[in-house]
C-alpha positions as CSV (number, residue, x, y, z in Angstrom):
1,X,164.1,112.3,92.4
2,X,165.7,109.0,92.6
3,X,167.3,107.4,89.7
4,X,165.4,104.5,88.2
5,X,166.9,101.4,86.5
6,X,165.7,99.6,83.4
7,X,166.5,96.1,82.4
8,X,168.1,96.0,79.0
9,X,168.6,92.4,77.9
10,X,170.6,91.9,74.8
11,X,172.4,95.2,74.9
12,X,176.1,94.8,73.9
13,X,178.6,95.9,76.5
14,X,180.1,99.3,75.7
15,X,182.9,99.3,78.2
16,X,185.8,97.0,79.0
17,X,187.2,96.7,82.6
18,X,190.9,96.1,82.9
19,X,192.7,95.4,86.2
20,X,193.6,99.1,86.7
21,X,191.6,101.3,84.3
22,X,188.3,101.5,82.6
23,X,188.7,101.5,78.8
24,X,185.8,102.9,76.8
25,X,185.1,101.0,73.6
26,X,184.0,103.1,70.6
27,X,180.2,103.3,70.6
28,X,178.1,102.5,67.5
29,X,174.4,102.7,66.8
30,X,173.9,99.0,67.6
31,X,175.2,99.3,71.2
32,X,174.0,102.8,71.7
33,X,170.4,101.8,71.0
34,X,168.7,100.7,74.3
35,X,171.2,102.5,76.5
36,X,169.9,104.2,79.6
37,X,171.5,107.3,81.0
38,X,171.1,108.7,84.5
39,X,173.2,111.7,85.6
40,X,173.4,114.4,88.2
41,X,175.2,117.6,89.1
42,X,174.8,121.1,90.4
43,X,172.8,123.7,88.7
44,X,170.9,126.9,89.0
45,X,167.8,128.2,87.2
46,X,167.8,132.0,87.1
47,X,164.1,133.0,86.7
48,X,164.7,136.6,85.8
49,X,166.8,135.7,82.8
50,X,165.2,132.3,82.1
51,X,168.7,130.7,82.0
52,X,169.7,127.2,83.3
53,X,173.4,127.2,84.3
54,X,175.4,124.1,85.2
55,X,178.3,124.0,87.6
56,X,180.8,125.7,87.5
57,X,178.6,128.8,87.1
58,X,181.1,131.6,86.3
59,X,184.7,132.5,86.1
60,X,187.7,130.4,85.0
61,X,187.8,127.3,82.8
62,X,187.6,123.6,83.3
63,X,188.6,120.5,81.4
64,X,187.5,116.9,81.4
65,X,190.0,114.1,80.6
66,X,189.0,112.3,77.4
67,X,187.0,115.2,76.0
68,X,189.1,117.5,73.9
69,X,189.3,121.2,74.5
70,X,188.9,123.4,77.5
71,X,185.4,124.8,78.0
72,X,184.5,128.3,79.3
73,X,182.3,127.8,82.4
74,X,180.2,130.8,81.3
75,X,178.6,128.6,78.6
76,X,179.3,125.0,79.7
77,X,179.3,123.0,82.9
78,X,179.8,119.3,83.8
79,X,177.8,116.5,85.2
80,X,178.4,112.9,86.3
81,X,177.1,109.7,84.9
82,X,174.9,107.8,87.5
83,X,175.6,104.2,88.7
84,X,172.3,102.9,87.3
85,X,173.1,103.8,83.7
86,X,173.1,101.0,81.2
87,X,174.4,100.1,77.7
88,X,177.3,102.4,76.6
89,X,177.1,104.1,79.9
90,X,177.4,101.0,82.1
91,X,180.3,100.8,84.5
92,X,180.9,104.5,84.1
93,X,179.3,105.8,87.2
94,X,180.9,109.0,88.4
95,X,182.5,109.8,85.1
96,X,182.3,113.5,84.1
97,X,180.9,114.8,80.9
98,X,180.3,118.2,79.4
99,X,176.8,119.8,79.5
100,X,175.8,123.0,77.8
101,X,174.0,125.9,79.6
102,X,170.5,126.6,78.2
103,X,168.3,129.6,77.6
104,X,164.5,129.3,77.9
105,X,161.5,131.4,77.0
106,X,158.7,131.9,79.5
107,X,155.4,130.2,78.7
108,X,153.8,131.4,81.9
109,X,156.1,134.0,83.5
110,X,157.7,132.7,86.7
111,X,155.9,129.3,86.4
112,X,156.7,127.5,83.1
113,X,159.3,127.7,80.3
114,X,160.3,126.1,77.0
115,X,163.6,125.9,75.2
116,X,164.3,129.2,73.6
117,X,165.8,127.7,70.4
118,X,164.4,125.0,68.1
119,X,167.3,122.7,69.1
120,X,170.7,122.6,70.8
121,X,173.5,120.7,69.3
122,X,175.9,118.8,71.5
123,X,173.9,119.5,74.7
124,X,175.8,116.5,76.2
125,X,179.2,115.4,75.2
126,X,180.8,112.2,76.5
127,X,184.1,110.3,76.3
128,X,184.2,107.9,73.3
129,X,182.5,110.3,71.0
130,X,178.8,109.9,72.1
131,X,176.8,113.2,72.0
132,X,173.2,114.2,72.6
133,X,171.5,116.9,70.7
134,X,168.5,118.5,72.4
135,X,165.2,118.8,70.6
136,X,162.7,119.9,73.3
137,X,163.0,120.9,76.9
138,X,160.1,122.1,79.1
139,X,160.5,123.3,82.7
140,X,157.9,124.0,85.4
141,X,158.0,125.4,88.9
142,X,156.3,123.1,91.4
143,X,155.3,124.2,94.9
144,X,155.7,121.4,97.5
145,X,152.4,120.9,99.3
146,X,151.1,118.8,102.2
147,X,148.2,116.4,102.2
148,X,145.8,119.2,102.5
149,X,147.1,121.1,99.5
150,X,148.8,123.8,101.6
151,X,152.3,125.0,100.6
152,X,155.1,123.5,102.7
153,X,157.3,126.3,104.1
154,X,161.0,126.4,104.5
155,X,162.8,127.6,107.6
156,X,162.5,131.3,106.5
157,X,158.8,131.0,105.9
158,X,158.9,130.8,102.1
159,X,157.3,128.0,100.1
160,X,159.5,125.1,99.1
161,X,159.7,124.9,95.3
162,X,161.3,122.6,92.8
163,X,162.1,122.9,89.1
164,X,161.0,119.9,87.2
165,X,160.9,119.1,83.5
166,X,161.0,116.8,80.5
167,X,163.1,116.7,77.4
168,X,163.7,114.8,74.2
169,X,166.7,114.7,71.8
170,X,168.9,112.5,69.7
171,X,171.9,110.5,70.8
172,X,174.7,110.0,68.2
173,X,177.7,107.7,68.1
174,X,181.2,108.9,67.1
175,X,180.2,108.4,63.4
176,X,177.1,110.6,64.0
177,X,174.6,107.8,63.5
178,X,171.4,109.0,65.3
179,X,169.4,107.2,68.0
180,X,166.3,108.9,69.3
181,X,166.2,109.7,73.0
182,X,162.7,110.0,74.6
183,X,161.0,110.7,77.9
184,X,163.9,112.5,79.5
185,X,163.1,113.7,83.0
186,X,164.8,116.5,85.1
187,X,164.3,117.5,88.7
188,X,166.0,119.9,91.1
189,X,166.6,118.5,94.6
190,X,166.1,121.5,96.8
191,X,164.2,124.8,96.8
192,X,167.3,127.0,96.4
193,X,167.8,125.8,92.8
194,X,166.4,129.2,91.8
195,X,168.5,131.3,94.2
196,X,171.8,131.7,95.9
197,X,174.4,129.2,94.7
198,X,171.8,126.8,93.3
199,X,171.7,123.1,94.3
200,X,171.8,119.6,93.0
201,X,169.6,118.1,90.2
202,X,169.1,114.7,88.7
203,X,168.0,113.5,85.3
204,X,167.6,110.4,83.1
205,X,166.8,109.5,79.5
206,X,166.5,106.3,77.4
207,X,167.6,105.7,73.9
208,X,165.1,103.9,71.6
209,X,165.9,100.2,71.8
210,X,166.5,99.4,68.2
211,X,167.9,101.4,65.2
212,X,165.2,99.8,63.0
213,X,162.5,101.8,64.8
214,X,164.2,105.1,64.2
215,X,162.8,106.1,60.7
216,X,159.2,105.4,61.7
217,X,159.6,107.2,65.1
218,X,161.1,110.2,63.4
219,X,158.2,110.2,61.0
220,X,155.7,110.3,63.8
221,X,157.5,113.1,65.5
222,X,158.0,113.7,69.2
223,X,154.8,115.6,69.5
224,X,152.7,112.8,68.0
225,X,154.3,110.2,70.3
226,X,153.5,112.3,73.4
227,X,150.0,112.9,72.2
228,X,149.4,109.2,71.8
229,X,150.7,108.5,75.3
230,X,148.4,111.3,76.7
231,X,145.4,109.7,74.9
232,X,146.2,106.3,76.2
233,X,146.5,107.7,79.7
234,X,143.1,109.3,79.3
235,X,141.5,106.1,78.3
236,X,143.0,104.3,81.2
237,X,141.7,107.0,83.6
238,X,138.1,106.7,82.2
239,X,138.2,102.9,82.4
240,X,139.4,103.1,86.0
241,X,136.6,105.6,86.9
242,X,134.0,103.2,85.4
243,X,135.4,100.3,87.4
């Protein structure tokens, strides 16, 4: 999955570039709203245990400059901000941040999964105090198929599969002011994401453009928003068929 970019006119710059270093200005709700985050890293989804692990997978510790504390790699990993990120994440491509390993519950064993807990606090943690709490996360195993619908096989004769998903959550600035994050997407890059040493993945998510929208959006709830989008897509499909 390639990263996509979104134009965000009017978003206040969240970073200041000096001659030698990148200084991260404190984020607040005003400049966090409308931000767009793309990120990537290495991961592995273990189907027998329904656990998503982010690199490094096991053993030892790691630390990220600008994020306090040393994290055990048995519960956390790290990822990197993508170059197409905007808002508070602009000009921060390649910067590491902390990402929390996740447990899932099988919806359809071996095929689809949902987040095991009702939410995950500090799923993502960035320099400058921005965090992201996870509210929902759904994963699906997708078999790569050719134009005739037949599975595409790897060199060893097994079908090429990908793990893809969608998620929602809440960004927060250093003062813990919330900004809803919607329509997050997640995709593994290669079939071995579920075996061996895992492989790369990519992801992106957008923060709702204005803090003024937050109360009404929270009132609707994530499920209602997704239902509305699904209904709109259905109407468009019917109109297209009629045409």
